[in-house]
mmCIF file of the protein (N, C-alpha, C, O) and its ligand, coordinates in Angstrom:
data_MODEL
# 
_entry.id   MODEL 
# 
loop_
_entity.id 
_entity.type 
_entity.pdbx_number_of_molecules 
1 polymer     1 
2 non-polymer 1 
# 
_entity_poly.entity_id                      1 
_entity_poly.type                           'polypeptide(L)' 
_entity_poly.nstd_linkage                   no 
_entity_poly.nstd_monomer                   no 
_entity_poly.pdbx_seq_one_letter_code       MRRGANRWKAPIFKTCPECDSRIPSHIACPSCGYYAGRKVLEVDAF 
_entity_poly.pdbx_seq_one_letter_code_can   MRRGANRWKAPIFKTCPECDSRIPSHIACPSCGYYAGRKVLEVDAF 
_entity_poly.pdbx_strand_id                 A 
# 
loop_
_entity_poly_seq.entity_id 
_entity_poly_seq.num 
_entity_poly_seq.mon_id 
_entity_poly_seq.hetero 
1 1  MET n 
1 2  ARG n 
1 3  ARG n 
1 4  GLY n 
1 5  ALA n 
1 6  ASN n 
1 7  ARG n 
1 8  TRP n 
1 9  LYS n 
1 10 ALA n 
1 11 PRO n 
1 12 ILE n 
1 13 PHE n 
1 14 LYS n 
1 15 THR n 
1 16 CYS n 
1 17 PRO n 
1 18 GLU n 
1 19 CYS n 
1 20 ASP n 
1 21 SER n 
1 22 ARG n 
1 23 ILE n 
1 24 PRO n 
1 25 SER n 
1 26 HIS n 
1 27 ILE n 
1 28 ALA n 
1 29 CYS n 
1 30 PRO n 
1 31 SER n 
1 32 CYS n 
1 33 GLY n 
1 34 TYR n 
1 35 TYR n 
1 36 ALA n 
1 37 GLY n 
1 38 ARG n 
1 39 LYS n 
1 40 VAL n 
1 41 LEU n 
1 42 GLU n 
1 43 VAL n 
1 44 ASP n 
1 45 ALA n 
1 46 PHE n 
# 
loop_
_struct_asym.id 
_struct_asym.entity_id 
A 1 
B 2 
# 
loop_
_chem_comp.id 
_chem_comp.type 
_chem_comp.mon_nstd_flag 
ALA 'L-peptide linking' y 
ARG 'L-peptide linking' y 
ASN 'L-peptide linking' y 
ASP 'L-peptide linking' y 
CYS 'L-peptide linking' y 
GLU 'L-peptide linking' y 
GLY 'peptide linking'   y 
HIS 'L-peptide linking' y 
ILE 'L-peptide linking' y 
LEU 'L-peptide linking' y 
LYS 'L-peptide linking' y 
MET 'L-peptide linking' y 
PHE 'L-peptide linking' y 
PRO 'L-peptide linking' y 
SER 'L-peptide linking' y 
THR 'L-peptide linking' y 
TRP 'L-peptide linking' y 
TYR 'L-peptide linking' y 
VAL 'L-peptide linking' y 
ZN  non-polymer         . 
# 
_pdbx_entity_nonpoly.entity_id   2 
_pdbx_entity_nonpoly.name        ? 
_pdbx_entity_nonpoly.comp_id     ZN 
# 
_pdbx_nonpoly_scheme.asym_id         B 
_pdbx_nonpoly_scheme.entity_id       2 
_pdbx_nonpoly_scheme.mon_id          ZN 
_pdbx_nonpoly_scheme.ndb_seq_num     1 
_pdbx_nonpoly_scheme.pdb_seq_num     101 
_pdbx_nonpoly_scheme.auth_seq_num    101 
_pdbx_nonpoly_scheme.pdb_mon_id      ZN 
_pdbx_nonpoly_scheme.auth_mon_id     ZN 
_pdbx_nonpoly_scheme.pdb_strand_id   A 
_pdbx_nonpoly_scheme.pdb_ins_code    . 
# 
loop_
_atom_site.group_PDB 
_atom_site.id 
_atom_site.type_symbol 
_atom_site.label_atom_id 
_atom_site.label_alt_id 
_atom_site.label_comp_id 
_atom_site.label_asym_id 
_atom_site.label_entity_id 
_atom_site.label_seq_id 
_atom_site.pdbx_PDB_ins_code 
_atom_site.Cartn_x 
_atom_site.Cartn_y 
_atom_site.Cartn_z 
_atom_site.occupancy 
_atom_site.B_iso_or_equiv 
_atom_site.pdbx_formal_charge 
_atom_site.auth_seq_id 
_atom_site.auth_comp_id 
_atom_site.auth_asym_id 
_atom_site.auth_atom_id 
_atom_site.pdbx_PDB_model_num 
ATOM   1   N  N  . MET A 1 1  ? -106.784 90.391 162.893 1.00 0.00 ? 1   MET A N  1 
ATOM   2   C  CA . MET A 1 1  ? -108.157 89.915 163.097 1.00 0.00 ? 1   MET A CA 1 
ATOM   3   C  C  . MET A 1 1  ? -108.917 89.813 161.773 1.00 0.00 ? 1   MET A C  1 
ATOM   4   O  O  . MET A 1 1  ? -110.140 89.674 161.757 1.00 0.00 ? 1   MET A O  1 
ATOM   5   N  N  . ARG A 1 2  ? -108.197 89.882 160.698 1.00 0.00 ? 2   ARG A N  1 
ATOM   6   C  CA . ARG A 1 2  ? -108.893 89.805 159.413 1.00 0.00 ? 2   ARG A CA 1 
ATOM   7   C  C  . ARG A 1 2  ? -108.861 88.370 158.913 1.00 0.00 ? 2   ARG A C  1 
ATOM   8   O  O  . ARG A 1 2  ? -107.978 87.980 158.149 1.00 0.00 ? 2   ARG A O  1 
ATOM   9   N  N  . ARG A 1 3  ? -109.797 87.628 159.338 1.00 0.00 ? 3   ARG A N  1 
ATOM   10  C  CA . ARG A 1 3  ? -109.841 86.229 158.933 1.00 0.00 ? 3   ARG A CA 1 
ATOM   11  C  C  . ARG A 1 3  ? -111.243 85.878 158.440 1.00 0.00 ? 3   ARG A C  1 
ATOM   12  O  O  . ARG A 1 3  ? -112.211 86.607 158.658 1.00 0.00 ? 3   ARG A O  1 
ATOM   13  N  N  . GLY A 1 4  ? -111.306 84.767 157.788 1.00 0.00 ? 4   GLY A N  1 
ATOM   14  C  CA . GLY A 1 4  ? -112.617 84.250 157.426 1.00 0.00 ? 4   GLY A CA 1 
ATOM   15  C  C  . GLY A 1 4  ? -113.069 84.599 156.031 1.00 0.00 ? 4   GLY A C  1 
ATOM   16  O  O  . GLY A 1 4  ? -114.163 84.206 155.625 1.00 0.00 ? 4   GLY A O  1 
ATOM   17  N  N  . ALA A 1 5  ? -112.264 85.323 155.287 1.00 0.00 ? 5   ALA A N  1 
ATOM   18  C  CA . ALA A 1 5  ? -112.707 85.688 153.945 1.00 0.00 ? 5   ALA A CA 1 
ATOM   19  C  C  . ALA A 1 5  ? -112.825 84.458 153.053 1.00 0.00 ? 5   ALA A C  1 
ATOM   20  O  O  . ALA A 1 5  ? -113.643 84.431 152.133 1.00 0.00 ? 5   ALA A O  1 
ATOM   21  N  N  . ASN A 1 6  ? -112.022 83.457 153.320 1.00 0.00 ? 6   ASN A N  1 
ATOM   22  C  CA . ASN A 1 6  ? -112.021 82.284 152.446 1.00 0.00 ? 6   ASN A CA 1 
ATOM   23  C  C  . ASN A 1 6  ? -112.592 81.048 153.151 1.00 0.00 ? 6   ASN A C  1 
ATOM   24  O  O  . ASN A 1 6  ? -112.260 79.912 152.813 1.00 0.00 ? 6   ASN A O  1 
ATOM   25  N  N  . ARG A 1 7  ? -113.415 81.287 154.087 1.00 0.00 ? 7   ARG A N  1 
ATOM   26  C  CA . ARG A 1 7  ? -113.954 80.117 154.796 1.00 0.00 ? 7   ARG A CA 1 
ATOM   27  C  C  . ARG A 1 7  ? -114.848 79.278 153.906 1.00 0.00 ? 7   ARG A C  1 
ATOM   28  O  O  . ARG A 1 7  ? -114.839 78.049 153.978 1.00 0.00 ? 7   ARG A O  1 
ATOM   29  N  N  . TRP A 1 8  ? -115.605 79.939 153.084 1.00 0.00 ? 8   TRP A N  1 
ATOM   30  C  CA . TRP A 1 8  ? -116.584 79.212 152.286 1.00 0.00 ? 8   TRP A CA 1 
ATOM   31  C  C  . TRP A 1 8  ? -115.940 78.733 150.989 1.00 0.00 ? 8   TRP A C  1 
ATOM   32  O  O  . TRP A 1 8  ? -115.470 79.535 150.182 1.00 0.00 ? 8   TRP A O  1 
ATOM   33  N  N  . LYS A 1 9  ? -115.927 77.433 150.804 1.00 0.00 ? 9   LYS A N  1 
ATOM   34  C  CA . LYS A 1 9  ? -115.439 76.899 149.537 1.00 0.00 ? 9   LYS A CA 1 
ATOM   35  C  C  . LYS A 1 9  ? -116.598 76.762 148.576 1.00 0.00 ? 9   LYS A C  1 
ATOM   36  O  O  . LYS A 1 9  ? -117.701 76.361 148.949 1.00 0.00 ? 9   LYS A O  1 
ATOM   37  N  N  . ALA A 1 10 ? -116.331 77.095 147.368 1.00 0.00 ? 10  ALA A N  1 
ATOM   38  C  CA . ALA A 1 10 ? -117.375 76.969 146.357 1.00 0.00 ? 10  ALA A CA 1 
ATOM   39  C  C  . ALA A 1 10 ? -117.720 75.494 146.180 1.00 0.00 ? 10  ALA A C  1 
ATOM   40  O  O  . ALA A 1 10 ? -116.834 74.641 146.236 1.00 0.00 ? 10  ALA A O  1 
ATOM   41  N  N  . PRO A 1 11 ? -118.969 75.194 145.973 1.00 0.00 ? 11  PRO A N  1 
ATOM   42  C  CA . PRO A 1 11 ? -119.351 73.803 145.762 1.00 0.00 ? 11  PRO A CA 1 
ATOM   43  C  C  . PRO A 1 11 ? -118.760 73.268 144.466 1.00 0.00 ? 11  PRO A C  1 
ATOM   44  O  O  . PRO A 1 11 ? -118.620 73.986 143.476 1.00 0.00 ? 11  PRO A O  1 
ATOM   45  N  N  . ILE A 1 12 ? -118.430 72.024 144.504 1.00 0.00 ? 12  ILE A N  1 
ATOM   46  C  CA . ILE A 1 12 ? -117.871 71.385 143.314 1.00 0.00 ? 12  ILE A CA 1 
ATOM   47  C  C  . ILE A 1 12 ? -119.020 70.891 142.441 1.00 0.00 ? 12  ILE A C  1 
ATOM   48  O  O  . ILE A 1 12 ? -119.902 70.155 142.884 1.00 0.00 ? 12  ILE A O  1 
ATOM   49  N  N  . PHE A 1 13 ? -118.974 71.318 141.211 1.00 0.00 ? 13  PHE A N  1 
ATOM   50  C  CA . PHE A 1 13 ? -120.020 70.901 140.296 1.00 0.00 ? 13  PHE A CA 1 
ATOM   51  C  C  . PHE A 1 13 ? -119.497 69.801 139.392 1.00 0.00 ? 13  PHE A C  1 
ATOM   52  O  O  . PHE A 1 13 ? -118.319 69.761 139.035 1.00 0.00 ? 13  PHE A O  1 
ATOM   53  N  N  . LYS A 1 14 ? -120.379 68.940 139.046 1.00 0.00 ? 14  LYS A N  1 
ATOM   54  C  CA . LYS A 1 14 ? -120.037 67.902 138.088 1.00 0.00 ? 14  LYS A CA 1 
ATOM   55  C  C  . LYS A 1 14 ? -121.152 67.823 137.061 1.00 0.00 ? 14  LYS A C  1 
ATOM   56  O  O  . LYS A 1 14 ? -122.213 68.426 137.223 1.00 0.00 ? 14  LYS A O  1 
ATOM   57  N  N  . THR A 1 15 ? -120.902 67.090 136.031 1.00 0.00 ? 15  THR A N  1 
ATOM   58  C  CA . THR A 1 15 ? -121.897 66.936 134.982 1.00 0.00 ? 15  THR A CA 1 
ATOM   59  C  C  . THR A 1 15 ? -122.595 65.593 135.147 1.00 0.00 ? 15  THR A C  1 
ATOM   60  O  O  . THR A 1 15 ? -121.954 64.549 135.264 1.00 0.00 ? 15  THR A O  1 
ATOM   61  N  N  . CYS A 1 16 ? -123.889 65.645 135.153 1.00 0.00 ? 16  CYS A N  1 
ATOM   62  C  CA . CYS A 1 16 ? -124.657 64.417 135.264 1.00 0.00 ? 16  CYS A CA 1 
ATOM   63  C  C  . CYS A 1 16 ? -124.416 63.540 134.042 1.00 0.00 ? 16  CYS A C  1 
ATOM   64  O  O  . CYS A 1 16 ? -124.559 64.012 132.914 1.00 0.00 ? 16  CYS A O  1 
ATOM   65  N  N  . PRO A 1 17 ? -124.059 62.293 134.239 1.00 0.00 ? 17  PRO A N  1 
ATOM   66  C  CA . PRO A 1 17 ? -123.800 61.421 133.076 1.00 0.00 ? 17  PRO A CA 1 
ATOM   67  C  C  . PRO A 1 17 ? -125.065 61.028 132.336 1.00 0.00 ? 17  PRO A C  1 
ATOM   68  O  O  . PRO A 1 17 ? -125.009 60.547 131.205 1.00 0.00 ? 17  PRO A O  1 
ATOM   69  N  N  . GLU A 1 18 ? -126.185 61.230 132.968 1.00 0.00 ? 18  GLU A N  1 
ATOM   70  C  CA . GLU A 1 18 ? -127.449 60.812 132.346 1.00 0.00 ? 18  GLU A CA 1 
ATOM   71  C  C  . GLU A 1 18 ? -128.068 61.919 131.518 1.00 0.00 ? 18  GLU A C  1 
ATOM   72  O  O  . GLU A 1 18 ? -128.586 61.667 130.430 1.00 0.00 ? 18  GLU A O  1 
ATOM   73  N  N  . CYS A 1 19 ? -128.022 63.132 132.015 1.00 0.00 ? 19  CYS A N  1 
ATOM   74  C  CA . CYS A 1 19 ? -128.737 64.204 131.318 1.00 0.00 ? 19  CYS A CA 1 
ATOM   75  C  C  . CYS A 1 19 ? -127.853 65.416 131.058 1.00 0.00 ? 19  CYS A C  1 
ATOM   76  O  O  . CYS A 1 19 ? -128.321 66.424 130.528 1.00 0.00 ? 19  CYS A O  1 
ATOM   77  N  N  . ASP A 1 20 ? -126.578 65.327 131.426 1.00 0.00 ? 20  ASP A N  1 
ATOM   78  C  CA . ASP A 1 20 ? -125.620 66.393 131.153 1.00 0.00 ? 20  ASP A CA 1 
ATOM   79  C  C  . ASP A 1 20 ? -125.954 67.710 131.855 1.00 0.00 ? 20  ASP A C  1 
ATOM   80  O  O  . ASP A 1 20 ? -125.529 68.778 131.415 1.00 0.00 ? 20  ASP A O  1 
ATOM   81  N  N  . SER A 1 21 ? -126.701 67.629 132.929 1.00 0.00 ? 21  SER A N  1 
ATOM   82  C  CA . SER A 1 21 ? -126.942 68.839 133.698 1.00 0.00 ? 21  SER A CA 1 
ATOM   83  C  C  . SER A 1 21 ? -125.769 69.084 134.623 1.00 0.00 ? 21  SER A C  1 
ATOM   84  O  O  . SER A 1 21 ? -125.098 68.153 135.069 1.00 0.00 ? 21  SER A O  1 
ATOM   85  N  N  . ARG A 1 22 ? -125.540 70.329 134.894 1.00 0.00 ? 22  ARG A N  1 
ATOM   86  C  CA . ARG A 1 22 ? -124.527 70.659 135.887 1.00 0.00 ? 22  ARG A CA 1 
ATOM   87  C  C  . ARG A 1 22 ? -125.169 70.604 137.262 1.00 0.00 ? 22  ARG A C  1 
ATOM   88  O  O  . ARG A 1 22 ? -126.121 71.328 137.554 1.00 0.00 ? 22  ARG A O  1 
ATOM   89  N  N  . ILE A 1 23 ? -124.636 69.743 138.087 1.00 0.00 ? 23  ILE A N  1 
ATOM   90  C  CA . ILE A 1 23 ? -125.214 69.573 139.407 1.00 0.00 ? 23  ILE A CA 1 
ATOM   91  C  C  . ILE A 1 23 ? -124.105 69.585 140.429 1.00 0.00 ? 23  ILE A C  1 
ATOM   92  O  O  . ILE A 1 23 ? -122.984 69.179 140.123 1.00 0.00 ? 23  ILE A O  1 
ATOM   93  N  N  . PRO A 1 24 ? -124.386 70.040 141.638 1.00 0.00 ? 24  PRO A N  1 
ATOM   94  C  CA . PRO A 1 24 ? -123.386 69.948 142.679 1.00 0.00 ? 24  PRO A CA 1 
ATOM   95  C  C  . PRO A 1 24 ? -123.077 68.484 142.968 1.00 0.00 ? 24  PRO A C  1 
ATOM   96  O  O  . PRO A 1 24 ? -123.956 67.624 142.909 1.00 0.00 ? 24  PRO A O  1 
ATOM   97  N  N  . SER A 1 25 ? -121.831 68.221 143.276 1.00 0.00 ? 25  SER A N  1 
ATOM   98  C  CA . SER A 1 25 ? -121.503 66.832 143.547 1.00 0.00 ? 25  SER A CA 1 
ATOM   99  C  C  . SER A 1 25 ? -122.100 66.414 144.885 1.00 0.00 ? 25  SER A C  1 
ATOM   100 O  O  . SER A 1 25 ? -122.420 67.249 145.731 1.00 0.00 ? 25  SER A O  1 
ATOM   101 N  N  . HIS A 1 26 ? -122.237 65.151 145.048 1.00 0.00 ? 26  HIS A N  1 
ATOM   102 C  CA . HIS A 1 26 ? -122.760 64.538 146.266 1.00 0.00 ? 26  HIS A CA 1 
ATOM   103 C  C  . HIS A 1 26 ? -124.243 64.778 146.478 1.00 0.00 ? 26  HIS A C  1 
ATOM   104 O  O  . HIS A 1 26 ? -124.756 64.608 147.584 1.00 0.00 ? 26  HIS A O  1 
ATOM   105 N  N  . ILE A 1 27 ? -124.921 65.170 145.431 1.00 0.00 ? 27  ILE A N  1 
ATOM   106 C  CA . ILE A 1 27 ? -126.376 65.135 145.515 1.00 0.00 ? 27  ILE A CA 1 
ATOM   107 C  C  . ILE A 1 27 ? -126.900 64.421 144.282 1.00 0.00 ? 27  ILE A C  1 
ATOM   108 O  O  . ILE A 1 27 ? -126.224 64.334 143.258 1.00 0.00 ? 27  ILE A O  1 
ATOM   109 N  N  . ALA A 1 28 ? -128.105 63.917 144.400 1.00 0.00 ? 28  ALA A N  1 
ATOM   110 C  CA . ALA A 1 28 ? -128.714 63.299 143.232 1.00 0.00 ? 28  ALA A CA 1 
ATOM   111 C  C  . ALA A 1 28 ? -129.103 64.373 142.240 1.00 0.00 ? 28  ALA A C  1 
ATOM   112 O  O  . ALA A 1 28 ? -129.470 65.486 142.616 1.00 0.00 ? 28  ALA A O  1 
ATOM   113 N  N  . CYS A 1 29 ? -129.019 64.027 140.975 1.00 0.00 ? 29  CYS A N  1 
ATOM   114 C  CA . CYS A 1 29 ? -129.386 64.976 139.933 1.00 0.00 ? 29  CYS A CA 1 
ATOM   115 C  C  . CYS A 1 29 ? -130.873 65.298 140.042 1.00 0.00 ? 29  CYS A C  1 
ATOM   116 O  O  . CYS A 1 29 ? -131.704 64.391 139.999 1.00 0.00 ? 29  CYS A O  1 
ATOM   117 N  N  . PRO A 1 30 ? -131.215 66.564 140.180 1.00 0.00 ? 30  PRO A N  1 
ATOM   118 C  CA . PRO A 1 30 ? -132.637 66.905 140.311 1.00 0.00 ? 30  PRO A CA 1 
ATOM   119 C  C  . PRO A 1 30 ? -133.405 66.751 139.010 1.00 0.00 ? 30  PRO A C  1 
ATOM   120 O  O  . PRO A 1 30 ? -134.636 66.722 139.015 1.00 0.00 ? 30  PRO A O  1 
ATOM   121 N  N  . SER A 1 31 ? -132.698 66.651 137.907 1.00 0.00 ? 31  SER A N  1 
ATOM   122 C  CA . SER A 1 31 ? -133.386 66.553 136.619 1.00 0.00 ? 31  SER A CA 1 
ATOM   123 C  C  . SER A 1 31 ? -133.804 65.128 136.305 1.00 0.00 ? 31  SER A C  1 
ATOM   124 O  O  . SER A 1 31 ? -134.913 64.890 135.828 1.00 0.00 ? 31  SER A O  1 
ATOM   125 N  N  . CYS A 1 32 ? -132.921 64.185 136.572 1.00 0.00 ? 32  CYS A N  1 
ATOM   126 C  CA . CYS A 1 32 ? -133.215 62.811 136.187 1.00 0.00 ? 32  CYS A CA 1 
ATOM   127 C  C  . CYS A 1 32 ? -133.197 61.860 137.371 1.00 0.00 ? 32  CYS A C  1 
ATOM   128 O  O  . CYS A 1 32 ? -133.612 60.707 137.248 1.00 0.00 ? 32  CYS A O  1 
ATOM   129 N  N  . GLY A 1 33 ? -132.727 62.325 138.501 1.00 0.00 ? 33  GLY A N  1 
ATOM   130 C  CA . GLY A 1 33 ? -132.793 61.497 139.697 1.00 0.00 ? 33  GLY A CA 1 
ATOM   131 C  C  . GLY A 1 33 ? -131.658 60.513 139.840 1.00 0.00 ? 33  GLY A C  1 
ATOM   132 O  O  . GLY A 1 33 ? -131.692 59.649 140.717 1.00 0.00 ? 33  GLY A O  1 
ATOM   133 N  N  . TYR A 1 34 ? -130.650 60.628 138.992 1.00 0.00 ? 34  TYR A N  1 
ATOM   134 C  CA . TYR A 1 34 ? -129.543 59.691 139.081 1.00 0.00 ? 34  TYR A CA 1 
ATOM   135 C  C  . TYR A 1 34 ? -128.440 60.221 139.975 1.00 0.00 ? 34  TYR A C  1 
ATOM   136 O  O  . TYR A 1 34 ? -128.165 61.420 140.024 1.00 0.00 ? 34  TYR A O  1 
ATOM   137 N  N  . TYR A 1 35 ? -127.838 59.320 140.655 1.00 0.00 ? 35  TYR A N  1 
ATOM   138 C  CA . TYR A 1 35 ? -126.647 59.660 141.436 1.00 0.00 ? 35  TYR A CA 1 
ATOM   139 C  C  . TYR A 1 35 ? -125.713 58.471 141.428 1.00 0.00 ? 35  TYR A C  1 
ATOM   140 O  O  . TYR A 1 35 ? -126.105 57.356 141.770 1.00 0.00 ? 35  TYR A O  1 
ATOM   141 N  N  . ALA A 1 36 ? -124.477 58.716 141.035 1.00 0.00 ? 36  ALA A N  1 
ATOM   142 C  CA . ALA A 1 36 ? -123.466 57.664 140.971 1.00 0.00 ? 36  ALA A CA 1 
ATOM   143 C  C  . ALA A 1 36 ? -123.934 56.483 140.134 1.00 0.00 ? 36  ALA A C  1 
ATOM   144 O  O  . ALA A 1 36 ? -123.672 55.325 140.457 1.00 0.00 ? 36  ALA A O  1 
ATOM   145 N  N  . GLY A 1 37 ? -124.635 56.805 139.046 1.00 0.00 ? 37  GLY A N  1 
ATOM   146 C  CA . GLY A 1 37 ? -125.026 55.761 138.112 1.00 0.00 ? 37  GLY A CA 1 
ATOM   147 C  C  . GLY A 1 37 ? -126.277 55.003 138.506 1.00 0.00 ? 37  GLY A C  1 
ATOM   148 O  O  . GLY A 1 37 ? -126.683 54.062 137.824 1.00 0.00 ? 37  GLY A O  1 
ATOM   149 N  N  . ARG A 1 38 ? -126.881 55.410 139.595 1.00 0.00 ? 38  ARG A N  1 
ATOM   150 C  CA . ARG A 1 38 ? -128.086 54.714 140.026 1.00 0.00 ? 38  ARG A CA 1 
ATOM   151 C  C  . ARG A 1 38 ? -129.215 55.716 140.188 1.00 0.00 ? 38  ARG A C  1 
ATOM   152 O  O  . ARG A 1 38 ? -128.988 56.875 140.536 1.00 0.00 ? 38  ARG A O  1 
ATOM   153 N  N  . LYS A 1 39 ? -130.399 55.273 139.940 1.00 0.00 ? 39  LYS A N  1 
ATOM   154 C  CA . LYS A 1 39 ? -131.530 56.170 140.110 1.00 0.00 ? 39  LYS A CA 1 
ATOM   155 C  C  . LYS A 1 39 ? -131.947 56.152 141.571 1.00 0.00 ? 39  LYS A C  1 
ATOM   156 O  O  . LYS A 1 39 ? -132.386 55.138 142.113 1.00 0.00 ? 39  LYS A O  1 
ATOM   157 N  N  . VAL A 1 40 ? -131.791 57.321 142.184 1.00 0.00 ? 40  VAL A N  1 
ATOM   158 C  CA . VAL A 1 40 ? -132.064 57.380 143.616 1.00 0.00 ? 40  VAL A CA 1 
ATOM   159 C  C  . VAL A 1 40 ? -133.218 58.314 143.938 1.00 0.00 ? 40  VAL A C  1 
ATOM   160 O  O  . VAL A 1 40 ? -133.658 58.397 145.085 1.00 0.00 ? 40  VAL A O  1 
ATOM   161 N  N  . LEU A 1 41 ? -133.708 59.017 142.924 1.00 0.00 ? 41  LEU A N  1 
ATOM   162 C  CA . LEU A 1 41 ? -134.863 59.879 143.131 1.00 0.00 ? 41  LEU A CA 1 
ATOM   163 C  C  . LEU A 1 41 ? -135.934 59.520 142.125 1.00 0.00 ? 41  LEU A C  1 
ATOM   164 O  O  . LEU A 1 41 ? -135.642 59.125 140.997 1.00 0.00 ? 41  LEU A O  1 
ATOM   165 N  N  . GLU A 1 42 ? -137.161 59.662 142.543 1.00 0.00 ? 42  GLU A N  1 
ATOM   166 C  CA . GLU A 1 42 ? -138.244 59.502 141.596 1.00 0.00 ? 42  GLU A CA 1 
ATOM   167 C  C  . GLU A 1 42 ? -138.536 60.855 140.973 1.00 0.00 ? 42  GLU A C  1 
ATOM   168 O  O  . GLU A 1 42 ? -138.968 61.782 141.658 1.00 0.00 ? 42  GLU A O  1 
ATOM   169 N  N  . VAL A 1 43 ? -138.303 60.965 139.692 1.00 0.00 ? 43  VAL A N  1 
ATOM   170 C  CA . VAL A 1 43 ? -138.549 62.210 138.979 1.00 0.00 ? 43  VAL A CA 1 
ATOM   171 C  C  . VAL A 1 43 ? -139.603 61.947 137.921 1.00 0.00 ? 43  VAL A C  1 
ATOM   172 O  O  . VAL A 1 43 ? -139.518 60.988 137.154 1.00 0.00 ? 43  VAL A O  1 
ATOM   173 N  N  . ASP A 1 44 ? -140.574 62.801 137.899 1.00 0.00 ? 44  ASP A N  1 
ATOM   174 C  CA . ASP A 1 44 ? -141.621 62.640 136.901 1.00 0.00 ? 44  ASP A CA 1 
ATOM   175 C  C  . ASP A 1 44 ? -141.071 62.877 135.507 1.00 0.00 ? 44  ASP A C  1 
ATOM   176 O  O  . ASP A 1 44 ? -140.533 63.944 135.210 1.00 0.00 ? 44  ASP A O  1 
ATOM   177 N  N  . ALA A 1 45 ? -141.208 61.891 134.672 1.00 0.00 ? 45  ALA A N  1 
ATOM   178 C  CA . ALA A 1 45 ? -140.758 62.038 133.293 1.00 0.00 ? 45  ALA A CA 1 
ATOM   179 C  C  . ALA A 1 45 ? -141.839 62.749 132.484 1.00 0.00 ? 45  ALA A C  1 
ATOM   180 O  O  . ALA A 1 45 ? -143.030 62.639 132.776 1.00 0.00 ? 45  ALA A O  1 
ATOM   181 N  N  . PHE A 1 46 ? -141.416 63.450 131.503 1.00 0.00 ? 46  PHE A N  1 
ATOM   182 C  CA . PHE A 1 46 ? -142.378 64.157 130.669 1.00 0.00 ? 46  PHE A CA 1 
ATOM   183 C  C  . PHE A 1 46 ? -143.046 63.197 129.699 1.00 0.00 ? 46  PHE A C  1 
ATOM   184 O  O  . PHE A 1 46 ? -143.893 63.608 128.907 1.00 0.00 ? 46  PHE A O  1 
HETATM 185 ZN ZN . ZN  B 2 .  ? -129.287 63.983 135.452 1.00 0.00 2 101 ZN  A ZN 1 
# 
């Protein structure tokens, strides 16, 4: 009955090509708003 210790897989991180932040894959970069080479979030620029 000892199961489930490895159920949770660690999220895969990738590096944002726009700002080099480490971000989880499959989400838009919270720093620059880019995802898959396209800007998909509006992020306030400094
Ligand atoms: Zn970014």
